[in-house]
N, C-alpha and C positions, 0 to 999 in steps of 0.2 A: 545470047540467051539472057533474059532478064530473070534474076533470082532475088526473091525477097526473103530476108532472114528476120525472124521474130525472136527476140531474146529478152530475158527479164531485166538485164541491166548492162551497162557498158563501162563498169569500173574495171579494176584489174583483178583477174582471176584466170584459172586454167581454161575454162570454156570460152571466155571472152578472147583470150590470146589465140586460141585455135581459129575462131571466126576471123580475127584480124589477119592471121597468116593466110587463110584460104582466100580472102578478098584481095590480099596483096599479090598472091602468086597466080591465081586463076584470072588473069586480066582479060581474057577473051570474053568474059561474061560481064554483064552489068549487075553489080551487087547493090541492093538497096536494103537498109536496115531499119526495122521498127524496134525502137527501144522502149520497153515497157516500164522502165524504172530509172535508177540513178545514172547520171553521166559520170565520166571519169577519164582515166588515162587512155583506155582503148577507144573511147569515142573521139578523143583528140587525135589519136593516131589515124583513125578512119577519115576524119575530116581533112587531115593533111593530104590525103590521097583523093580528096574530092568525092567521096562516096556520099550519096544522099542518105540522110538519117531523119526519120520521122519519129519524133518523141511523142508517145501517147501514154501518159501515166496511167497505169492499170492497177486496180486492186478490187477486192470483192464488193466494196461499197459503191464504186462508180462503174461497176461492170457493164450495165446496159449502154451508157454513154460512150465508154471506151470501146466497147465492141462495135458500136455503130461507126465510130470514127475509123476503126481498123477496116471494117467492111467497105466503107466509102473509098478509103485510100487504095485498097486492093483492087476494087472495081476500076478505079481510075488508072492505076499502073498496069493492070492486066499482065502479071508475071507468068512465065512458063512454069516456074517452080516456086513453091513456098517451102522454106525450111525452118522448122521451129527448134529452138534450143532449150532444153530443160522442160520440166513438167508444166509450169505455168503457161509457157508458149504452146506446148502440145495441147493443152486444154482449149485454148482459143481456136486452134485449127479444127476442132470438132464442129464449131459453129460455122467456120469458113466452109467446111465440106458440106454441111447441111443446108446452108443458106445460099452460098455462091456455087455450090457443086464443083468446086475446084478439086481435081483428082490427083494432080501431081504434087503431093504433100510428102515431105520427109520429116520424120521425128528424129531427135538426137538425144540419146540416153548417155548420161555422164557419170553415174554413180552406182554404188552398191549398198547393201544393208539398208535399203530404202525405208523400211517400216520400223526399224528397231527403236527409233527415238522420236517418231512423229506423233503429233497430236491427231485427234480423231478426224478433223477436217481434211488434213493432208492425206490421211489413210483413205478417206472416202474419195478424194481426188484421184489417187493412184488406182483404186478399184475401178473408178469410172473410166480412166484411161485404158486399163487392161481390157475392158469390154469393147471400147471403141477402137482399140488398136487393130482389130480384125477388119475394120471398115474404112477408117479415115486415112491412114498413111499408105502410100505406095511402098515405101521402104522405111525401116527403122534402123538408124545407125547406132551402134554401141561402140564405146571407146575401148572396150576390153572384153575378154572372154567371161570374167566373173560377172560383169554387168549384164551381159547377154543371158547367161545361165539363170541368174536370179530373176530376171524379168520374164523369161519363159516359164519359170516355175510358178508365177502368179497369173499366168494366162496370156501373155503376149505371144503372138503367132510366130513360130519358129521359121516359117517360110518367108517372112518379111524381114527377118533380122539379118544384118550384115555388120561385121566387125571392121571398123576403120580405126586403127590405133593412132594415137597422136604421133606426129612427126616433129623432129627437132632440127633446127637450123644449125648444122654442125660447123658452119663457117662463122656463125655468131658466137656459139658456145664452144670455145677452143681451149686447148691446154695452155697453161702458162709455162711454156718451156724455159723461159728466162728466169722463172721463179723470183720475179721482182716482189718487193715487200710492200706494195701499195696498201693493202688492208692492214698488215701488221704495223706499218709505220703510222697509218691514219689513226689506229686504235691503241697505239702504244703497247702492243703485245710483245712480250719477250721472245727472243729467237728460239729458246729451248722449248717453248710450249707449242703443242699441236693445236691448230684451230679447228674446232668442231662447229659446223654451221647448221642452222635450221631456218627455213624461210617459208612463211605462210601466214595467212590471216589468223587472228585469234578467235577460235571457236572450238567447241567441244570435240567436233569431228577430227580436228587436226592433232589432238593428243599432246599438245605442248606441256600440259601439266604433268603428264607421265614422264616426259623427258627431264623436266626440272627435278621431279622427285627421284628420278633414277640416279642423279648425281651422288646422292648419299649412299647408294648401293654399289657404286663402283669400288673396286679394290682400293684400299687406302693408298697404296704405292702409285696408283694411276691418277688419282684426283689432281695432284699437283702438275700433271703432265699436260693438261688441256686448258684451253680458254674456250668458252661457249658463246658464239655469236648468234643472236636470235633477231630475226627481222620479219616484218609484216605489219599489216594494218592493226592498230591498237596494241602493238607490242612495244610499249614505251614506259617511262617512269611514272606516267599518270595512271597506268593500269594497276590498281591496288591488288587485284587477285594475283597477277603475275608476280608482283613485287613481294607480296606476302609469302608466296611459294618459294621464291628465291631466298628470302631471309631465313626461312625454315631450314634451308640446306646448310646454314652456317658457313657457306662458301660463296657469299654474294659477289665477291670481287672477281670471281671467275666468269661471271655473266656480263655480257655487253648487249644492250638493247638498241636496235637501229631504227625501229618503227618501220613505216612503209617505205620501200625503196623501189627505184626504177632502173638502177644500173646493176641488174641481177648478174649478167655475165662477168662484170668486173669483180663483184663481191665473191662469186663462186671461185674465180681464179685465185683468190687469196686464201681459200680454205685448204685444210689438209685432209679432212673427211667430212661427210655429210650424214645427218641422221634424220630419217623420216619416222616420226612417232604416231602417224595417223591411225585413228581407230577405224575410219571408213574412207574409202577412196573409189574412184573409177580407174582412171589412168593418170597417176600423179606426174604432171609435166616436170615438176622441179627435180624429181629423181633422175629422169632422163636428161635434163639439162645439165645437172651436176656431173653425171657420167660422161656426157659429151665433152665437158670441160676437163675430163681426166681426174675427177674427184671420186674416190671410192665411197660407196654408200652403204649405210647400215639401215635396214628398212623393216617395217612391220609386214604382216601378210595382208594388209588392207588392199582390196581391189586387185589390180594386176601388178602390184609392187614387186612381189617375188619373181614374177615372170620377166619383168623389166631387167632386174639385176642379174638373174640367172646365176651362173657360177663366177660372175665378175663382181660380186658384192656379198654382203652378209644379211641374211633374213633371219630375224630372231623370233618370228611368230607373232601372236597377238600383242597389241600395244599395252604393255604393263611396265611399271618402273623396274621390276625385276628383270624382265626380258630385255629392256633397253640397256640396262647396266651390263647384262651378259654380252650383248652385241658390241658395246663400246670396249669392254675388257678384251673381247676376242680380237678386235681390231688393234688395240694397243699392244697386244702380244706379238704382233708382226714386227719384223725388223724393217729398216728403211727401204731396203731393196724390194722386199715383198710388198710394201705399201705402194712403191712406184709401179711395180708390175701390175698390181690390182687396178691402179689408175689407168694404165695403158689398156688393159683388158676392158675396162669400163667404157672408154671412148670407142674402142673397136666394136664393142657390142652394139652401141647406138648407131654407129656408121653403117653397120651391116643389117640392122633390123628395124630401127625406129627413126629413120631419117625423113626429112621434110618432103622431098620429092616423091617418095613412096606414098605418103599420106595424100598429097595433092593429086597424084595420078589416080588414086582410088576414088576421090571425090569427083574428079573430072569424068571418070568412066561411069560413075553412078548418075551424075547429072545428064549425061548424054543418053544413057539407057532409059531414063525416065521421060525425057523430053520426046523420045521417039516411041514411047509406049502407046 
């Protein structure tokens, strides 16, 4: 079966990583990708496996020309299924449906709180998608229950919605049973300190500012117990906003900035616990990846974060400095045996509920059902 995926970019991100995994594991199908934006780590990964990638730079200024190129390419390839990822790609499929009359279209929703911070043009786009969602896609995949519920509330049809939660490769994200000190030695972190990690690109949605501000609200006795390792795109010494926030804590030596990383499993293995300060999420992969590596997680209630950790982690509610400090204090009150048990429970929860094969089987079942529709 030939499946064409349309995606806004192929840099490194949660959505891109799921596309990469699906194309890797569902080898019985021919996967072709239309990249509407920037290239990056995931594009290189796809090319290594010889997937065809058609780059068509898309924005609202070159819309007619880009759309024409996409339509010509689709007519030439004649795929059984077209799968769009995120709103920009969903919008393009409206024209694909109207002009090419392609009926086997799948939308893929990856986020929540979609209108809280958007400008008028994006809100208009979402309104348009909600209207055409009843006609264009055969099915609409949601990465989590909150994402599905919020989109139903703005007009998306419940009968087309299906939840396929992200799946984690538990053979790749494994526990560091030997407790080697790779990260600790690399970053010269003292043995008596617990390493708190946070990985994600720098943007308002991810709430990194709240995590940094939260350090000042941690119990005084706990501040000296931790080192905070932050990693992700634009999280470096050149980011003045981050560095100003860190300087305001008066504890700048406790922060280590790693910038964008690609050896996520190895970094996770070096952590003692993980904090997700996100304001908005869909299904945050990094929480499940950390848990798969046996790392206890402290999370906000963004998206399905609380559902992912269940009783194997700590959910502190909405992302605020006060709530994050509460969650960190609560974790640091645990003794070493309790922290170890929480890490074991974390990995078991991912292995039982959010594993890669489960996700891939659901995608496979959906593809087959639509192709025979």
